[in-house]
C-alpha positions as CSV (number, residue, x, y, z in Angstrom):
1,X,-6.2,4.6,26.9
2,X,-3.5,6.5,24.6
3,X,-4.8,4.1,21.8
4,X,-8.3,5.4,22.1
5,X,-7.3,9.1,22.1
6,X,-5.0,8.4,19.1
7,X,-7.8,6.5,17.1
8,X,-10.1,9.6,17.9
9,X,-7.5,12.1,16.6
10,X,-6.9,9.9,13.5
11,X,-10.7,9.9,12.9
12,X,-11.0,13.6,13.2
13,X,-8.2,14.1,10.7
14,X,-9.7,11.9,8.1
15,X,-12.9,13.3,8.2
16,X,-11.3,16.7,7.9
17,X,-8.9,15.7,5.2
18,X,-11.6,14.0,2.9
19,X,-13.3,17.5,1.8
20,X,-9.9,19.1,2.0
21,X,-9.0,16.9,-1.2
22,X,-10.7,19.3,-3.5
23,X,-8.2,21.6,-5.4
24,X,-9.2,24.9,-3.9
25,X,-9.5,23.6,-0.3
26,X,-5.8,22.1,-0.3
27,X,-4.0,24.5,1.9
28,X,-6.1,23.1,4.6
29,X,-4.4,20.2,4.6
30,X,-1.3,22.0,6.1
31,X,-3.2,22.5,9.3
32,X,-4.7,18.9,9.6
33,X,-1.0,17.4,9.0
34,X,0.6,18.4,12.3
35,X,-2.5,17.1,14.4
36,X,-2.4,13.9,12.5
37,X,1.6,13.8,13.6
38,X,0.5,14.3,17.0
39,X,-2.0,11.3,17.1
40,X,0.7,9.4,15.7
41,X,3.0,10.4,18.5
42,X,0.1,9.6,21.0
43,X,-0.3,6.4,19.3
44,X,3.5,5.4,19.5
45,X,3.1,5.9,23.3
46,X,0.4,3.5,23.6
47,X,1.0,-0.4,23.8
48,X,-1.4,-1.1,20.8
49,X,-0.6,0.0,17.0
50,X,-4.3,0.8,15.7
51,X,-4.2,4.3,16.5
52,X,-0.7,5.0,15.4
53,X,-1.2,3.1,12.1
54,X,-4.4,4.9,11.5
55,X,-2.6,8.3,11.9
56,X,0.1,7.0,9.7
57,X,-2.2,6.3,7.0
58,X,-3.7,9.8,7.2
59,X,-0.3,11.4,7.1
60,X,0.5,9.2,3.9
61,X,-2.7,10.2,2.2
62,X,-2.1,14.0,2.9
63,X,1.4,13.7,1.9
64,X,0.9,12.2,-1.2
65,X,-1.9,14.8,-2.0
66,X,0.3,17.7,-1.2
67,X,3.3,16.3,-3.1
68,X,1.0,15.8,-6.3
69,X,0.1,19.6,-6.3
70,X,3.3,21.0,-5.0
71,X,1.9,21.8,-1.5
72,X,0.0,24.7,-2.8
73,X,-3.5,23.7,-3.9
């Protein structure tokens, strides 16, 4: 059950993070990042790894995007 919740959190974060890749909307990634971290924690509590891995992928995408622009744009 926790794996399904984690996958749903990861999918929502991924859907929100895709349009936020635009330069003007980059600050919104700071709002999506903590939600993805919560999804990774929930996925870590489950017995399967799919939800955790999805959230870690989303966290990685957001972290790379924020590091490229210095976290501002």
